C-alpha positions as CSV (number, residue, x, y, z in Angstrom):
1,M,131.4,247.6,300.1
2,G,129.6,250.8,300.7
3,G,125.7,251.5,300.4
4,P,122.5,251.1,302.4
5,T,122.1,248.1,304.6
6,L,118.7,246.3,304.2
7,H,117.3,245.0,307.5
8,F,115.1,242.2,306.3
9,P,113.1,241.7,309.5
10,H,112.1,245.3,309.6
11,F,111.1,245.2,305.9
12,I,108.7,242.4,306.6
13,E,107.1,244.2,309.5
14,D,106.7,247.3,307.4
15,V,105.0,245.3,304.6
16,Q,102.7,243.6,307.1
17,N,101.7,247.0,308.7
18,Y,101.1,248.4,305.2
19,L,98.9,245.4,304.3
20,V,97.0,245.5,307.6
21,S,96.5,249.3,307.1
22,K,95.2,248.7,303.6
23,M,92.9,245.9,304.6
24,S,91.4,248.1,307.4
25,K,90.5,250.9,305.0
26,R,88.8,248.5,302.7
27,G,87.1,246.8,305.5
28,L,85.9,250.2,306.8
29,I,84.6,251.1,303.4
30,F,82.9,247.8,303.0
31,T,81.4,248.0,306.5
32,S,80.3,251.6,306.0
33,A,78.7,250.7,302.7
34,L,77.0,247.8,304.2
35,L,75.6,249.9,307.1
36,I,74.4,252.6,304.6
37,F,72.8,249.9,302.5
38,I,71.1,248.4,305.6
39,L,70.0,251.9,306.7
40,L,68.7,252.8,303.3
41,S,66.9,249.5,303.1
42,F,65.4,250.0,306.5
43,M,64.3,253.6,305.6
44,G,62.9,252.4,302.3
45,L,60.9,249.7,304.0
46,Y,59.7,252.1,306.6
47,F,58.8,254.7,304.0
48,G,57.0,252.1,301.9
49,Y,55.2,250.8,305.0
50,F,54.1,254.4,305.8
51,L,52.7,254.9,302.4
52,I,50.5,251.8,302.4
53,S,49.6,251.9,306.1
54,P,46.5,253.7,307.3
55,A,46.6,256.0,310.2
56,G,43.9,254.0,312.0
57,I,41.1,251.5,311.6
58,D,38.1,253.9,312.0
59,K,36.1,253.9,308.7
60,K,33.8,256.8,309.7
61,E,33.9,259.4,306.9
62,E,35.3,262.8,307.7
63,I,34.7,265.8,305.4
64,F,38.0,267.2,304.3
65,I,37.9,270.5,302.4
66,V,40.8,271.7,300.3
67,K,40.4,275.5,299.7
68,K,41.5,277.0,296.5
69,G,45.2,278.0,296.6
70,S,46.0,275.6,299.5
71,G,49.6,274.3,299.2
72,L,51.0,270.8,300.0
73,K,52.2,271.9,303.4
74,T,48.8,273.2,304.5
75,V,47.1,270.1,303.3
76,A,49.7,267.8,304.9
77,N,49.5,269.7,308.2
78,E,45.7,269.3,308.3
79,L,45.8,265.7,307.4
80,E,48.1,265.0,310.3
81,E,46.1,267.1,312.7
82,R,42.9,265.3,311.7
83,R,44.8,262.0,312.2
84,L,44.3,260.9,308.6
85,I,48.0,260.4,308.1
86,K,50.7,259.6,310.7
87,N,53.6,261.7,309.5
88,K,53.2,264.9,307.5
89,D,56.9,265.2,306.7
90,L,57.0,261.7,305.1
91,F,53.8,262.5,303.2
92,M,55.3,265.7,301.9
93,L,58.6,264.0,301.0
94,W,56.8,261.3,299.0
95,V,54.7,263.9,297.1
96,I,57.8,266.0,296.3
97,L,59.8,262.9,295.1
98,K,57.0,261.9,292.8
99,G,56.6,265.5,291.5
100,G,53.0,265.9,292.6
101,T,53.2,269.1,294.6
102,K,50.9,270.9,292.1
103,D,48.5,268.0,291.6
104,I,46.3,268.6,294.7
105,K,42.9,269.9,293.6
106,A,40.5,272.0,295.6
107,G,37.2,270.6,296.7
108,E,35.3,268.7,299.3
109,Y,36.5,265.1,300.0
110,G,35.4,262.2,302.1
111,F,38.3,260.6,304.0
112,N,38.6,258.1,306.8
113,Q,41.5,256.8,309.0
114,S,41.5,253.4,307.3
115,M,42.7,255.0,304.0
116,S,46.4,254.8,303.2
117,P,48.5,257.9,302.4
118,V,48.8,256.7,298.8
119,R,45.0,256.4,298.5
120,I,44.4,259.8,300.1
121,F,46.9,261.5,297.7
122,T,45.4,259.7,294.7
123,I,42.0,261.0,295.6
124,L,43.4,264.5,296.0
125,A,45.4,264.4,292.8
126,T,42.5,263.1,290.7
127,G,40.0,265.5,292.1
128,A,37.6,262.8,293.2
129,I,35.6,265.2,295.2
130,K,32.5,264.3,297.2
131,T,29.3,264.6,295.3
132,Y,25.6,264.8,296.3
133,P,22.3,264.1,294.5
134,L,20.3,267.2,293.9
135,T,16.7,266.7,292.9
136,I,14.8,269.6,291.3
137,P,11.1,268.6,290.9
138,E,9.0,269.5,287.8
139,G,6.9,272.6,287.8
140,L,8.8,274.8,290.2
141,T,9.4,278.4,289.6
142,A,12.9,279.8,289.6
143,K,12.2,281.3,293.0
144,K,11.2,278.0,294.4
145,I,14.3,276.4,293.0
146,A,16.4,279.2,294.6
147,D,14.7,278.3,297.9
148,I,15.7,274.6,297.6
149,L,19.3,275.5,296.7
150,A,19.6,278.1,299.5
151,K,18.3,275.6,302.1
152,K,21.0,273.2,301.1
153,N,23.6,276.0,301.4
154,L,24.5,275.6,297.7
155,V,23.8,279.2,296.6
156,N,23.1,282.6,297.9
157,K,19.4,283.1,297.0
158,K,19.7,286.7,296.0
159,E,22.7,286.0,293.8
160,F,20.9,283.1,292.1
161,I,17.7,285.1,291.4
162,S,19.9,288.0,290.1
163,L,21.5,285.6,287.6
164,V,18.3,284.0,286.6
165,T,16.7,287.4,285.8
166,D,19.8,288.6,283.9
167,K,18.6,289.2,280.4
168,A,22.2,289.2,279.0
169,L,22.9,285.9,280.6
170,A,19.6,284.5,279.1
171,A,20.7,285.7,275.7
172,S,24.1,284.0,276.1
173,Y,22.1,280.7,276.2
174,N,20.1,281.6,273.1
175,I,17.0,282.2,275.2
176,D,14.5,284.8,274.0
177,G,13.2,286.3,277.2
178,P,14.0,288.5,280.2
179,S,14.9,285.5,282.4
180,L,15.8,281.8,282.6
181,E,12.4,280.9,283.9
182,G,11.3,277.7,282.1
183,Y,14.9,276.7,281.2
184,L,16.2,275.4,284.6
185,F,15.5,271.8,283.7
186,P,14.0,269.7,286.6
187,D,16.1,266.6,287.1
188,T,18.3,264.8,289.6
189,Y,21.8,266.0,289.4
190,V,25.0,264.8,291.0
191,I,26.9,267.8,292.1
192,S,29.7,268.9,294.4
193,R,29.3,271.6,297.1
194,D,32.0,273.8,295.6
195,L,29.8,274.7,292.6
196,G,28.5,278.3,292.7
197,A,25.2,279.7,291.5
198,R,26.6,280.4,288.0
199,E,27.8,276.8,287.6
200,L,24.6,275.3,288.8
201,I,22.6,277.4,286.4
202,D,24.9,276.4,283.6
203,I,24.3,272.7,284.3
204,M,20.5,273.0,284.4
205,V,20.2,275.2,281.3
206,H,22.5,272.9,279.3
207,R,20.5,269.9,280.5
208,F,17.4,271.7,279.2
209,W,18.8,272.2,275.7
210,N,20.0,268.6,275.5
211,V,16.6,267.3,276.4
212,F,14.7,269.8,274.2
213,N,16.9,269.3,271.1
214,N,16.4,265.5,271.4
215,L,12.6,266.0,271.6
216,I,12.2,268.2,268.6
217,K,14.8,266.3,266.5
218,G,13.1,265.4,263.2
219,Q,9.7,266.7,264.1
220,K,7.7,269.9,264.0
221,S,5.1,271.3,266.4
222,A,1.5,270.5,265.6
223,A,0.7,274.2,265.6
224,G,2.7,276.6,263.4
225,E,2.3,279.4,265.9
226,L,4.1,277.3,268.6
227,L,7.3,276.7,266.6
228,P,9.3,279.4,268.4
229,V,11.1,277.7,271.4
230,K,9.8,280.4,273.8
231,N,6.2,279.5,272.9
232,I,6.8,275.8,273.2
233,V,8.4,276.2,276.7
234,T,5.6,278.6,277.8
235,L,2.9,276.1,276.7
236,A,4.8,273.3,278.4
237,S,5.0,275.2,281.6
238,I,1.2,275.7,281.7
239,V,0.6,272.1,281.0
240,E,3.0,271.2,283.8
241,K,1.0,273.2,286.3
242,E,-2.4,272.0,285.1
243,T,-1.9,268.3,285.6
244,G,0.3,265.8,287.4
245,L,-0.6,262.9,285.1
246,D,1.7,262.3,282.2
247,K,-1.0,260.6,280.1
248,E,-3.1,263.8,280.3
249,R,-0.4,266.2,279.3
250,P,-0.7,265.8,275.5
251,V,-4.5,266.2,275.8
252,I,-4.3,269.3,277.9
253,A,-1.7,270.7,275.4
254,S,-4.2,270.1,272.6
255,V,-6.9,272.0,274.5
256,F,-4.8,275.1,274.7
257,I,-3.7,274.8,271.1
258,N,-7.3,274.5,270.0
259,R,-8.3,277.6,271.9
260,L,-5.4,279.5,270.5
261,K,-6.4,278.5,267.0
262,K,-9.9,279.8,267.6
263,G,-8.8,283.0,269.2
264,M,-10.1,282.0,272.6
265,R,-8.5,283.1,275.8
266,L,-6.6,280.3,277.6
267,E,-8.2,281.0,281.0
268,S,-5.6,279.1,282.9
269,D,-5.5,279.5,286.7
270,P,-1.8,278.8,287.1
271,T,-1.0,281.7,284.8
272,V,-3.0,284.1,286.9
273,I,-1.3,282.8,290.1
274,Y,2.2,283.3,288.6
275,G,1.3,287.0,288.0
276,L,0.2,287.6,291.6
277,K,2.8,289.2,293.8
278,D,1.5,287.8,297.1
279,F,-0.4,284.6,296.4
280,D,-1.6,283.0,299.6
281,G,-2.6,279.7,298.2
282,N,-6.3,280.6,297.7
283,L,-7.2,281.8,294.2
284,K,-10.1,284.3,294.5
285,R,-12.6,285.4,291.9
286,K,-11.2,289.0,292.1
287,D,-7.8,287.6,291.1
288,L,-9.2,286.4,287.8
289,H,-9.9,290.1,287.0
290,S,-6.6,291.4,288.3
291,P,-4.6,293.1,285.5
292,S,-1.4,291.2,284.8
293,P,0.5,290.2,281.6
294,Y,0.1,286.7,282.9
295,N,-3.7,286.8,283.4
296,T,-5.0,284.7,280.6
297,Y,-8.6,285.3,281.7
298,I,-8.1,288.9,280.5
299,N,-5.4,288.6,277.8
300,H,-5.5,286.6,274.6
301,G,-2.7,284.3,273.5
302,L,0.1,282.8,275.5
303,P,1.5,284.7,278.5
304,P,4.8,286.6,277.9
305,G,6.9,283.7,279.0
306,P,7.0,280.4,281.0
307,I,5.3,280.3,284.4
308,A,7.4,277.4,285.7
309,N,10.2,275.0,284.7
310,P,8.5,272.1,282.9
311,G,9.8,268.6,282.8
312,R,10.4,266.3,279.9
313,A,6.8,265.0,279.7
314,S,5.3,268.4,279.5
315,L,7.9,269.5,276.9
316,M,7.0,266.4,274.9
317,A,3.3,267.3,275.2
318,A,3.9,270.8,273.9
319,T,5.9,269.6,270.9
320,N,3.7,266.6,270.2
321,P,0.2,267.3,271.5
322,A,-2.7,264.9,271.0
323,E,-5.2,265.5,268.2
324,T,-8.5,266.4,269.8
325,N,-11.4,268.8,269.4
326,Y,-11.5,269.5,273.2
327,L,-11.8,273.2,274.2
328,Y,-12.4,272.8,278.0
329,F,-11.4,270.6,280.9
330,V,-12.4,270.5,284.6
331,S,-10.8,268.7,287.6
332,K,-12.5,265.5,288.7
333,N,-11.0,266.0,292.1
334,D,-8.9,262.7,291.9
335,G,-6.0,264.2,290.0
336,S,-7.5,263.7,286.6
337,H,-9.7,265.9,284.4
338,Y,-12.9,265.7,282.4
339,F,-12.5,267.1,278.8
340,S,-15.3,268.7,276.8
341,T,-15.8,270.0,273.3
342,T,-18.6,272.4,274.0
343,L,-19.3,275.0,276.6
344,S,-22.6,273.4,277.6
345,E,-21.0,270.0,278.1
346,H,-18.2,271.7,280.1
347,N,-20.8,273.6,282.3
348,R,-22.5,270.3,283.1
349,A,-19.2,268.7,284.0
350,V,-18.4,271.7,286.3
351,V,-21.7,271.3,288.1
352,R,-21.2,267.6,288.4
353,Y,-17.7,267.6,289.8
354,Q,-17.9,270.9,291.7
355,K,-21.0,269.5,293.5
356,R,-19.1,266.3,294.3
357,R,-16.2,268.4,295.6
358,R,-18.5,270.4,297.9
359,S,-20.0,267.2,299.3
360,M,-16.6,265.7,300.1
361,P,-15.5,266.0,303.8
362,G,-13.0,268.7,304.4
363,K,-13.6,270.4,301.1
364,P,-14.7,274.1,301.0
365,R,-18.3,274.6,300.1
């Protein structure tokens, strides 16, 4: 009969070759997948190891500054150059994968080689910038504060003084006066170096208002004429300069209030000194007669504004002075003062303590 002839042995061979061929492709796919899995696992382990592994063991702090506008690439390059991370490319890849390319914040940071890349990025992303304590002592003038800040390279002195004497800026803080003198609150602040003069002023003035508002909450000044904030701060600044003893401040405040009530001049040396352009540290008799808005030996009432930046104790004394009849006080040369109610008593105290002062070694006669 006609038709194709089936050669059975060849058929079996063809089937075997087909099966072998199919098995090889599957094996290749399996093998390839296994290799890719192993490779990816290895890369994942290496990547993870990189992220948690510090670049070194040195724990010495290095100052690392991120300037405003710096991108991820710039930061990663510098981190690698400073040997704070081992691989900038892996660091950038990880930041990109986690969507943190815009999270890095400008500022001054403290890093060391023992920190992992994860920790370094967390610090950069949270803006955990390096901070420093800044102490502003009580009783300094704005110019003296500017000197301190300038020496610490925190501000440009001229810029700071220009802002402090900006009447419009003072008005923006609800301050009645030509400057911020008296309202730069003396305290210990924790600041970062990237703050400018404007930001530092803002911090100090807001601190003043917080302290002042808490002091006057629920109470009134003992003297009606002192109710304006400007008067209270001016009186507090004089008290601040007259004594370093907190316990004396309310008493000294009462002396000046009593004199104001009687229409007497305040006759305060620190006010005269503030009005002198070139004070050399030695107040002379002629200075007491030198015309100046701040010369309370010549002018009646309070000076036109604060003569320093008073601390909390002096502000408290001005808002809550002691109740006394004292009108005079004189230094006892030990940091404290002798208080008198009459001029004759005061004159005797002056002779007594000035005589003792002249007899002390090293004191001018």
